[in-house]
KELUM-829152 format. One record per residue: residue in one letter; x, y, z of N, C-alpha, C in turn. Coordinates in steps of 0.05 Angstrom, whole numbers, plus 32768, in hexadecimal, padded with zeros to 4 digits. Example, Ala and Ser with C-alpha at 12.3 -4.5 7.8 and 13.67 -1.06 7.14 Angstrom:
BEGIN
a81087F8E809C80F67FA6809C81087FBE809C
s81017FD3808E81117FEB808F81028001809D
***
This chain:
BEGIN
m827B8B5D87C7826D8B6A87B182508B6087B0
i823D8B7187AE82218B6987AB821B8B69878D
l82138B528784820D8B4F876781F38B5C8760
m81F08B63874781D78B70873D81BF8B608745
q81C08B45874081A88B35874681A28B358763
e81B68B34877481B18B34879181A48B4E879A
k81AD8B64878E81A18B7E879481838B7E878E
k817C8B73877781608B74876F814F8B628780
v81598B4B878881498B3A879981458B4687B4
v815B8B5387BF81598B6087D981448B7787D7
k81438B8487C0812F8B9A87BD81138B9087C2
f810D8B7887B980F28B6D87BD80EF8B5F87D8
l81038B5187E181008B4187F981078B4F8813
g81158B658811811C8B74882981378B6D8834
v81418B7E8846815C8B7A8851815F8B60885F
s814A8B55886B814B8B3C887981528B258868
a81518B28884D81588B13883B81768B118836
l81858B25883F81A28B26883881B08B0D8840
s81AC8B03885981BB8AEC886181B48AD38850
l819B8AD2884781948ABB883681A18ABC881B
l81A58AD5881081B18AD787F681CF8AD387F6
f81DC8ADA880D81F98AD8880D82048AC0881B
f81F48AB3882C81FD8A9D883C81EB8A858838
p81F08A75882481DE8A5E881D81D98A4D8836
g81C08A45883981B98A32884E81B58A3F8869
s81B58A5A886A81B48A688883819A8A668892
g81848A608883816A8A5D8890815E8A788896
y81478A7888A4813A8A9288AB81278A8D88C2
a81218AA288D181148A9E88EB80F88A9488EA
v80EB8A9688D280CF8A8E88D180CB8A6F88CF
q80E18A6088CF80DF8A4388CE80CE8A3988E5
n80BD8A2588E080AD8A1888F580AC89FA88F1
n80A489EC890680A689CF8906809189C288F4
d807E89D188EA806989C588D9807089C688BC
q808689D188B5808D89D48899809689B8888E
p808C89B1887780968998886B80AF899D885A
n80BF8989885780D2898A884180C3898A8827
i80CE8995881280C1899687F880D3898A87E3
l80C9897687D580D7896A87BE80C6896D87A6
v80D0897C879280C2897E877880D2896F8763
i80C6895B875880D2894B874280C589548728
m80D68961871880CC896A86FD80DB895A86E8
v80CC894C86D780D8893D86C180D4894D86A8
d80E18944869280E38954867A80D689468662
d80C08951865880B28946864180A4892B8646
l80998928865D808B890F8662806F890F8656
g806988FC8645804F88FA8638803988F2864C
w802188FD8648800B88F78659800588D88659
g800888CC8641800288B0863F801A889E8645
d803088A9864E8048889A8654804A88938671
l80348891867F80328886869A801D88708699
s8023885A86A68010884486A67FF6884D86B5
i7FF9885F86C97FE1886786D77FCE887886C6
n7FD9888386B07FC98893869D7FC088828685
g7FC3886886877FBA885786727FCE884D865F
g7FE8885386637FFD884986527FFD882B8651
k7FFB881F86397FF988018637801387F38634
d802788028629804187F58624805787FE8636
i804F880B864C80628818865E805C8812867B
h8070880D868C806C880786A8807A881D86B9
t806A882C86C88075884186D9806B883F86F5
p8072882A870480668826871E806D883B8733
n808588468731808E88598745808188748742
i807E887E872A80708897872680528893872B
d8048887C8722802C88758727802588778745
k8038886D87568034886D877380318889877E
l803E889C8773803B88B8877C801E88C18779
f801288B987627FF688C0875D7FE388B18770
e7FEB889987777FDB888887897FDD889287A6
d7FF5889C87AD7FFA88A487C97FF188C187CF
g7FEA88D087BB7FE388EC87BF7FCB88F587AE
t7FCB890E87A67FB6891887957FC0891C8779
a7FB0891587667FB6891A874A7FA989348742
l7FB9894687377FAE895F872C7FA58959870F
t7F8C8953870D7F82894886F37F7E895C86DD
n7F80897686E47F7C898B86D07F94899F86D1
h7FAC899286D37FC489A286D67FD489A586BC
y7FDF89BD86B87FED89C3869F800889CF86A5
s801B89C88693803489D78694802F89F38689
n80418A068691803D8A21868880468A26866C
c80538A128660805B8A158644805E89F98638
t805F89F8861E806289DF860F808089D8860B
v809289E8861680AF89E1861680BB89E88631
c80D589E3863480E289E1864E80E689FB865E
s80F78A0D865480FF8A24866480E78A34866E
p80D38A3A865E80BD8A4B866880AF8A3E867F
t80AA8A24867E809C8A17869580AD8A1986AE
r80C78A1586AB80D98A1686C380DA8A3286CE
a80D98A4686BD80D88A6286C780BE8A6786D7
s80A88A5C86CD808F8A5F86DC80908A5086F6
f809C8A3886F6809E8A29870F80AE8A398724
l80C38A47871C80D38A55872F80C88A718737
t80B78A7C872780AE8A98872C80908A9A8733
g80808A87872B80638A89872F80578A9B871B
q80658AA18705805B8AB486F080588AA586D6
y80498AB186C480488AA786A880658AA9869D
p806D8A98868B80888A99868080908AB48675
d807E8AC1866680868ADA865A80878AF1866F
m80798AED8686807B8B00869B80958AFC86AB
a80A18AE586A880BB8ADF86B580D28AE386A2
g80CC8AEC868980E18AF1867580EA8AD98666
v80DA8AC3866780E38AAA865A80CC8A9F8649
p80C58AAC863280B08AA2862180B88A8A8610
g80D38A85860F80DD8A6F85FE80F58A62860B
v81028A5185FC81188A41860781328A518609
i813F8A50861F81598A5C8624816E8A48861A
r817F8A51860881938A3F85FC81AF8A4C85FD
t81C38A3C85F581DF8A4585F681E58A5D85E5
h81DA8A5D85CD81E08A7285B981CB8A8785B9
d81D38AA085BB81BF8AB685BC81AC8AB785A4
r81B68AB0858D81A58AB28575818E8A9E8576
n818F8A8A8588817A8A76858A81718A7385A7
s81728A8985B6816A8A8985D281538A9C85D5
w813D8A9485E181248AA385E081198AAA85FC
g812B8AAE860F81238AB6862A813A8ABF863B
y81348ACE864F81488AD7866381398ADB867D
l813E8ACA8690812F8ACB86AA81328AE686B6
s811C8AF386BB811C8B0E86C5812C8B1086DF
e813E8B2486DF814F8B2886F7813E8B33870E
d81268B3D870981158B47871E81038B31872A
a81028B1A871E80F08B05872880F98AFA8743
i80E68AF8875580EB8AEB876F80E58ACD876B
t80F88ABC877380F58AA0876D80EA8A908785
l80E08A79877F80D68A66879380EC8A6187A8
p81058A5A87A081188A5587B6811E8A6F87C6
n811D8A8687BA81208A9F87C9810B8AA087E0
l80F28A9A87D880DC8A9B87EC80DE8A858801
l80E68A6D87F880E88A57880C81008A5B881F
k81148A688816812A8A6F882881208A81883E
l810F8A94883781038AA6884C80F28A968860
a80E88A7F885880D98A6E886A80EB8A5A8879
g81058A5D887581178A4C888581218A338877
y811D8A31885D81248A19884E81408A198843
n814D8A028843816589FE8832815B89F78816
t81668A038802815C8A0087E7817189F387D4
a816889E187C4817A89D287B3816D89CB8798
i817D89CA8783817489C08769818989AC8760
i817E89958758818F8980874C818389798731
g8194897A871C818B89748701818B898C86EF
k8177898E86DE817689A186C9816E89BD86D3
w817C89D286CB817689EE86D2816889FB86BB
h81768A0086A5816A8A0A868B815E8A26868D
l81688A3786A0815E8A5286A281758A6786A1
g818B8A5F869681A18A72869481BC8A648696
l81D08A6E868781EA8A61868682008A738693
e81F88A89869D820C8A9C86A881FE8AAE86BC
a820F8ABC86CB82058ACF86DF81F48AE586D2
p81DE8AEE86DE81D58AE786F981C28ACF86FA
n81BD8AC286E381A98AAD86E381B58A9186E6
l81C38A8D86FB81CE8A73870381BF8A6B871D
p81BB8A51872181AB8A47873781B28A538752
n81CC8A54875981D48A5E877381D08A7C8776
m81CB8A8A876081C58AA7876181A78AAC8760
r81978A98875C817A8A9B875B816C8A8D8772
g817A8A898788816D8A7F87A081748A6487A9
f81838A548799818A8A3987A281A48A3987B1
d81A38A2C87C881BC8A2887D881CE8A1487CB
y81C38A0187BD81D389EB87B381C989E48797
f81DC89E0878581D589D8876A81E989C38761
k81DE89AD875881EF8998874B81DF898D8734
g81E88994871C81D9898C870581E2899986EB
f81CF899D86D981D489A486BE81C989C086B8
l81DA89D386B181D189EE86AC81C189F18693
g81C689E1867E81BC89E6866481A189DC865E
d819A89DA8644818089D1863B817E89B38639
m818589A886228186898B861F81A38982861E
m81A78969862681C1895D862381C389508607
d81D9895385FA81DD894585E181E2892785E5
d81EA892085FD81EF8904860481EB89018622
y81DB88EE862B81D688EA864781EE88DF8656
y820288D68648821A88CA8655823188DE8657
n823588EF8643824B890286458241891E864E
h82278922864E821A893A865A82228954864C
l822A895286338233896A8624821C89768614
r821D89908610820B899E85FE821C89B185ED
h821B89AE85D3822C89BE85C1824A89BB85C8
g825189A485D3826D899F85DB827489AC85F5
i826189B88603826689C6861C825C89B48633
n826C89B28648826389A48660825489B78673
y823A89B48675822A89C58686822389B886A0
m823189A386A8822D899686C2823D89A586D7
w822E89AF86EB823B89C086FF823489B7871B
l824589BD872E824089BB874A824289D88755
n822C89E3875D822B8A00876482378A10874D
n824D8A1F875282588A31873E82708A25872F
h82738A0A8730828B89FE8724828389E88711
e829089E786FA828C89D186E8829789B786F4
i828889A186F08290898786F9828F897386E3
r829D895D86E6829B894686D3828E892F86E2
a827B892286D6826D890C86E3826A88F586CF
e826C88DD86D9826988C686C8824F88B886CD
g824188B086B7822988A186BA821188AE86AC
h81FB88A086AA81E388AA869D81D888C186AE
a81D088D786A281C888EF86B181B188E986C4
t819E88D886BC818788D186CD819188C386E7
d81A488B186E481AF88A386FB81BF88B6870D
l81CE88C9870081DD88DC871081CB88EE8721
f81B688F9871581A4890B8723819788FC873B
t819088E38736818488D2874B819888CE8761
e81B088C7875A81C588C2876E81CA88DB877F
w81CB88F2877181D0890B878081B889138792
a81A0890D878A81898911879B818A890087B4
v819188E687B0819488D487C681A988DE87DA
d81C088E887CF81D488F387E181CA890B87F0
y81BA891C87E381AF893487F0819D892C8807
f818C89188803817B890F8819818C89068831
d81A188F7882B81B288ED884081BE89048850
q81C5891A884281D08931884F81BC89408860
q81A2893E8858818D894E8865817F893F887C
k81848925887E8173891588908176891D88AE
e818C892888B68190893188D2818C894F88D6
s8186895D88C08183897A88C18169898288CE
k816A899888DD815289A388E9814589B888D6
i815289BD88C0814989D188AD813A89C38896
p812189CB8890811389BE887A812189C4885F
f811D89B3884C812989B78832811589B9881C
f811C89C78807810E89C787ED812289BD87D8
l811B89A687CD812C899B87B7811C899A879E
f812789A88789811C89A6876E812C8992875F
l8121897A875C812E8964874D812489658731
s8135896E871F812D89758704813C896386F0
y812D894F86E68139893C86D48139894786B7
n814D894086A7814D8944868A813B8930867C
a813A89188685812A89038679810C8908867C
p80FC88FF8669810388F18650810789028637
h8112891A863B8119892C8624812D891E8612
s812B892385F8813E891885E5815A892385EC
p816F891485E4816F88FB85D5816588E485E5
i815688D285D9814988BC85E7815E88A785EC
q816A88A7860481818896860A817D88858623
p816C88718622816A886086398183884E863B
p818B8846865381A088328655819988198644
d81AD880C863981A887F68626819787E08633
e819C87DA864C818E87C48659817087CA865C
w816987E48660814D87EC8662814087EA8647
y814E87F28632814387F08617813D87D28610
q815187C18616814D87A5861081368798861F
m813387A18638811D879786498102879D863C
v80FF87B5863180E687BC862580E287AC860B
l80F787A985FB80F4879985E380EC877D85E9
d80F7877185FE80F08756860680D387538610
r80CA8768861E80B08767862A8099876E8617
e809E878386078088878D85F5808E878285D9
k8085876A85D4808A875D85BA807E876E85A3
g808F8773858F8085878185778085879F857A
i808F87AA8590808F87C7859480A287D48580
d809A87EB857680AC87FB856580C588028575
s80DC8801856880F58805857680F888218581
l80EE8835857380EF8851857D80DC88558594
r80C58848859380B3884A85AA80BF883B85C2
a80CC882585BD80D9881685D280EE882685E1
r80FC883785D28111884785DF8105885B85F3
i80F0886885EB80E5887C85FE80D7886E8615
v80CA8857861080BF8848862680D48841863A
a80EB883786308101882F8642810C88488651
f810D885E864381178877864E810688808666
v80EB887F866280D98887867780DA8873868E
e80DC8859868880DC8845869D80F6884786AD
h810C884E86A18125885386AF8122886B86C1
l8115888086B8810F889786C880FD889086E0
d80E9888086DA80D6887786EF80E688688706
a80F9885786FE8109884987128119885D8723
s812288728717813188878726811F88958739
v8106889B873180F388A7874480EE8894875B
g80ED887A875580EA8866876B81018866877E
k811A886987748131886A8786813188838797
v81288899878C812688B2879C811288AF87B2
m80FB88A487AC80E688A187C080EE888C87D5
k80FD887787CD8106886387E0811A886F87F4
e812C888187EA813F888E87FC813188A2880E
l811D88AF8804810E88C28815810288B3882C
k80F8889B882780ED888B883D81028880884F
a811988768844812E886B8854813A887F8867
t813A88988860814588AD8872813088B78885
g811788AF8882810188B8889380F788D3888B
l810288DF887680F988F9886E80DD88F98862
n80D588E2885880BB88E1884A80A388E8885D
k80A788E58877809188EA888A808789068889
n809989198883809189358881809D89428868
t80998935885180A289418838808B89418824
l80868959881A8073895D88048081895787EA
v8076894587DA8082893E87C18070894787AA
v807B89558797806C895D877F807989508768
f80698943875780748938873E806589458727
t8075894E87128069895A86FB807C895986E3
s8073896386CD8084896586B58084898186AA
d80998989869C809A89A58692808989A98679
n80818994866B806F899686548068897A864C
g8058897786378050895D862D8066894F861E
g805F893686168073892586098078892D85EC
s8090892785E28097892D85C6808D891685B4
v8079891C85A5806E8908859280838900857E
f80948913857680A9890E856380BC88F8856D
h80BF88F6858780D088E2859380C188CA859E
h80A888C78594809788B0859A808D88AF85B7
a808C88C685C4807E88C785DD806088C485D9
s805288BC85ED803588B985EB802788CE85FD
n801588DD85F1800488EF86017FE788E68600
d7FE388CD85F87FC888C285F57FB988C58610
p7F9F88CC860E7F8F88D085F67F8E88ED85ED
l7FA088FD85F77F9F891A85F17FAA891F85D5
r7FA2893585CA7FAC893D85AF7FC6894C85B1
g7FD88947859E7FF08957859C8006894F85B0
g801A896085B18031895B85C38042897385C6
k805A896F85D0806D898585D5806E899885BE
q807089B285C4807189C885B1805589D085A7
e804189C185AE802589C885A6801589D085BE
h800189E185B97FEE89E985CE7FD689D885D0
y7FD589C285C07FC189AE85C67FC789A285E1
e7FB3899485EC7FB5898A86077FCE8978860B
g7FD5896985F77FEC895785F98007896685FD
g8007897F85F68020898F85FA8023899C8614
i800C89A08623800D89B0863B800089A38654
k7FEE898F864F7FE2898286677FF6896D8671
v7FFD896F868A8013895E8695800A894F86AE
p8013893586B0800C892686C8801A893286E1
t800A893886F580148946870D8007893B8726
a80178935873A800D892A8753801B8938876B
m800D8939878280198943879A8014892F87B1
v802A892987BF8029891587D58033892287EE
w8023891F8804802C8929881E801E89188833
p802C8905883F802088F28851801289008868
g7FF988F8886D7FE9890388837FDC891E887C
k7FE3892A88667FD98944885F7FC889448845
i7FD0893288337FC2893088197FB689148817
d7F9D891188117F9088F788107F9B88E687F9
p7FA388CE87FF7FAD88BC87E97F9688B687D5
g7F9D88B487BC7F8A88AD87A87F7688C287A1
s7F7B88DB87AA7F6788F087A57F6D88FE878B
e7F5A890F87827F5E891F876A7F58893C8770
t7F66894E87627F62896A87647F5D89748748
p7F44897A87407F3D898087247F40899D871C
v7F4889AF872F7F4989CB87287F5C89D08711
l7F5689E387007F6789EC86EA7F8089F886F7
s7F9889ED86F17FB089F786FE7FC789F686EA
l7FDC8A0686F07FF48A0886DF800C8A0686F1
t80238A0286E4803C8A0086F380418A178705
m803A8A2F86FC80408A47870C80318A478726
d801B8A378728800C8A358741801B8A278758
l80308A198751803F8A0B8765804E8A1E8778
v80558A36876E80638A49877F80518A528797
p803A8A5D8792802A8A6587AA80208A4D87BA
t801C8A3687AD80148A1E87BC802A8A1587D0
l80428A1387C680588A0A87D7805F8A1F87ED
c805D8A3887E680628A4D87F9804D8A4D880F
e80348A498808801F8A47881D80248A30882F
i802B8A19882480308A01883480488A068846
a805C8A14883C80748A1A884C80708A2F8861
g80588A3C886180528A4F8876805B8A6C886F
r80618A71885680688A8B884D805A8A928833
p80408A99883580318A9F881C803E8AB6880C
v803B8AB487F280468AC887E080378AE287E4
t80458AF887E780388B1287EB803D8B2687D4
h804E8B1F87C180528B3087AA80418B268793
a803E8B35877E802C8B2F876880388B198757
i80298B03875380308AEE874180178AE58732
d801A8AD3871F80038ACA870F7FF68AB0871A
g80068AA087297FFC8A8787337FEA8A8A874B
i7FDA8A7587507FC88A7487687FD08A5C8778
s7FCA8A5D87927FD08A4687A37FBB8A30879E
l7FC48A18879B7FB38A0187977FAC89F387B1
w7FB889FC87C77FB589EE87E07F9889ED87E9
p7F888A0387E77F6C8A0087EF7F5D89EB87DE
y7F6389E987C57F5589D587B47F5D89B987BC
i7F7789B587C27F80899B87CA7F73899387E5
n7F6C89A787F57F5E89A2880E7F4089A0880B
g7F3789A087F37F1A899C87EE7F0A89B687EE
e7F1689CD87EF7F0889E687EF7F0589EF87D2
d7EF48A0387CE7EF18A0F87B37EF08A2D87B6
p7F078A3A87B57F078A5887B77EFA8A6687A0
g7EF48A58878A7EE58A6387757EF68A718760
t7F038A61874F7F128A6C87387F098A60871E
s7EF08A59871C7EE68A4C87047EE78A5F86EC
e7EE88A7986F17EEA8A8D86DC7F078A9486D6
r7F198A8686E17F358A8C86DC7F3C8A8A86BE
v7F4B8A9E86B47F558A9D86997F738A99869A
v7F7D8A85868B7F998A7F868C7FA48A7F866F
f7FBF8A83866D7FCB8A8686537FE48A758650
w7FEA8A6F863780038A62863080118A71861A
v802C8A71861B803C8A7F860680548A6F8600
r805D8A7085E780778A6585E080828A7585C9
r809B8A7E85CC80A98A8C85B780C08A7B85AD
e80C48A7A859380D98A68858880E28A73856C
g80FA8A6B856581058A72854B80FF8A5D8536
g81108A5A8523810D8A46850E80F38A4B84FE
r80E38A3584FB80CA8A3884EC80B58A4984FA
y80BA8A50851480A88A61852280AE8A7E851E
g80C58A84851280CB8A9F850A80D18AB28521
g80D78AA8853980DC8AB9854F80C38AC5855C
q80AC8ABD855280938AC8855C80878AB68571
a80788AC28584806B8AB3859880508AA9858E
y80478A928599802C8A89859480208A8185AF
y80058A8085B07FF78A8285C97FDF8A6E85CB
a7FD68A6B85E47FBD8A5D85EA7FB18A6B8602
a7F978A6986067F8A8A74861D7F728A628624
r7F6B8A62863E7F558A5186467F458A5F865C
k7F2A8A5C865B7F188A6486707F038A4F8673
g7F018A43868B7EEE8A2D868E7EF48A17867B
p7EE08A0D866C7EE689F786597EF08A01863E
y7EEF8A1B863A7EF58A26861F7F138A2D861C
k7F1E8A2686067F3A8A2A86017F3F8A3285E4
i7F4F8A4785E07F578A4F85C67F758A4885C4
l7F7E8A4185AC7F9A8A3A85A97FA38A3D858C
q7FBD8A41858A7FCB8A3F85707FE68A318575
n7FF18A24856180098A16856480218A228556
n801C8A39854980318A4B854080248A66853B
a80348A7A853880298A958535801B8A9A851B
y801E8A88850880148A8C84EC7FF98A7E84E7
e7FEE8A7184FB7FD58A6384F77FBF8A708507
p7FA68A6E84FF7F908A7A850E7F8B8A6A8528
y7F7E8A78853B7F778A6A85547F608A57854F
q7F618A41855F7F4B8A2E85607F3E8A31857B
l7F248A2B857D7F158A2C85967F0A8A10859C
f7F0D8A0785B57F0389ED85BD7EF489F085D8
n7EE189DE85DC7ED489DA85F67EDE89C08601
l7EF089C186157EFD89AA861F7EEB89978630
e7ED589A286397EC2899086477EB4897E8633
e7EAC8989861D7E9E897A86087EB1896B85F5
d7EC9897685F37EDC896C85DF7EF9896B85EB
p7EFD895A85FF7F17895A860D7F2F895485FC
y7F2A894785E57F41893F85D47F44895285BC
e7F35896885BC7F38897E85A97F368974858C
q7F21896785867F1C895C856C7F0B896E855A
t7EFA897F85667EE7898E85577EE889AC855F
p7EF789BC85507EF789D985577EDB89E68555
l7ED689F885677EBD8A0785677EBE8A1F8554
d7EA78A29854E7EA58A41853E7EB08A59854D
t7EC38A6785417ED08A7D854F7EBF8A968550
s7EA78A9585467E948AAB85497E878AAB8564
l7E8B8A9585747E808A95858F7E8C8AAB85A0
p7E7C8AB785B27E868ACE85C27E9E8AC785D3
i7EA08AAE85DC7EB68AA685ED7ED18AA885DE
f7ED08AA585C47EE98AA785B47EF58AC385B7
n7EE58AD785B27EEE8AF385B47EF58AFA85D0
e7EE68AEF85E37EED8AF585FF7F098AEB8606
l7F0F8AD285FE7F2A8AC786037F3F8AD685F4
r7F398ADE85DB7F4D8AED85CC7F538B0885DA
n7F3E8B1485E47F428B2E85F27F528B2A860C
h7F4C8B16861B7F5C8B1086337F798B0B862C
l7F7D8AFC86177F988AF6860E7FA78B0F8605
s7F998B2185F77FA68B3985ED7FB08B4A8605
q7FA18B4B861A7FA98B5A86327FC18B4D8640
h7FC18B3286407FD98B24864B7FF28B2A863A
i7FEF8B2A862080068B30860E80108B4C8613
r7FFD8B5F861680058B7A861B80148B7D8636
r800A8B6F864A80178B70866580338B648663
a80358B4C8656804F8B3F865580638B4D8644
g805A8B5F8632806C8B6E8621807E8B818630
s80798B85864A808A8B97865A80A28B888665
v80A38B6E866280B98B5E866E80CD8B558658
p80E68B5E865980FA8B56864580FE8B388646
w81038B2C862F81098B0F862E81248B098621
q81358B1E861E81508B1A861481638B268629
r817C8B1B862981908B25863B81968B428635
p819C8B52864A81A38B6E864581BA8B708631
f81B98B84862081CC8B86860A81E98B848613
q81F08B90862A820B8B90863382148B74863B
n82018B62863E82098B468645820B8B34862D
l82068B3F861682078B2E85FE82248B2B85F5
i82328B1A8603824F8B1685FE82528AF885F9
p82698AF185EC826D8AD485E7826D8AC48601
k82638AAB85FF82638A9A8616827F8A958620
m82828A95863A829C8A908646829D8A748650
a82B58A6B865682B88A51866482AB8A53867F
p829E8A3E8689828E8A4086A2829D8A4D86B9
k82B68A4686BE82C38A5186D682C98A6E86D4
s82CA8A7986BB82D08A9586B882B88AA786BB
i82A18A9C86BF82898AAD86C282808AAE86DF
i828F8AA286F182888AA3870D828E8ABF8717
p827B8ACC872482808AE7872D82978AE88742
***
């Protein structure tokens, strides 16, 4: 039986994609010896100021810091949204979240779920499979809990991780009493802290790939440091002992991030031990800024998660590729998560040929300037509760940025070159304000053609995981 989702992907990718869709790991003829392995490490809610390399005074993150030292820092890089699902949708599709059908967070219960990954969207793993890659995701998915929006149905050959949004407990891995920990299409039970498990599973994956002639794409997607803030006890005590007088709640998230940093270190150590590091491109990023409510630090930026101030969307991002990317370099181009799709596809030797919103960053990383200084970019987030189910937006062109942090407040205008910490709003009578509003209105009109709710016939009670396998 050909599933609806598979039919739609084949419609875009052509008949030659059939073997990739039905036979995981089958590869494709365009593979060549110059292709790097690709490892994307995406963490969850990491504050800009919660890295020691970004000036964090009470936090030690040597392993993540080393990625910035060994490669290029994207110093003007933003997540596509101020919350999780929309950014992840942009990472997989190269589109704005609302163009991918995910303007808000996908959750267990329909009444509080604000996105549905478009069944027509071509995903990054779909494209990399056409370039000959084995594709895998370990960790957090957060883009659907049932067919057709399950990882193995959206281009990944291998999935071991967490289907849902946040874990209610990092040790039992439940959400609303449901176990969303899966291996491919089957529920599994696993013991241990989720961060340690995802790290262990990534290490196992490298061990499996070290003799393979087929390049791999691994999306290592951590839940941490998303709430609940649950560092292992020994890590929490270590921070309390080291940082005398630190607030206990701040100590918890410091310990949580440092535990995550140690896991990144283990992943990179195994990459080197297997010899895979010699030809592996590593991308490190976060899906949005840190949660100020949970005592994350976005210093010196204003605001945090759920806000369109810089602290909510500007995220620490680095790319490492030995012999190809200069260590200790910086790439200052304005970039967003969605730009990783065309960037990685170009590097893999299969440039994107269908229409997307992202641009390839590879020329900029190589020191070229193709000229996108006039680029206009947008942010959207739709949410219920106090947000009333309405979307709120931000837009930027050059140094100018307009933003609102809910649909009920007026837009503010800032010049980020003159006021990088957004302390002094500009007069909205300036011509750039109306220009940005007009650009944004056209984006909203365009995105209005993309549904963000599940088709009506699919609005059925959630089933037990094994019963929803096609």
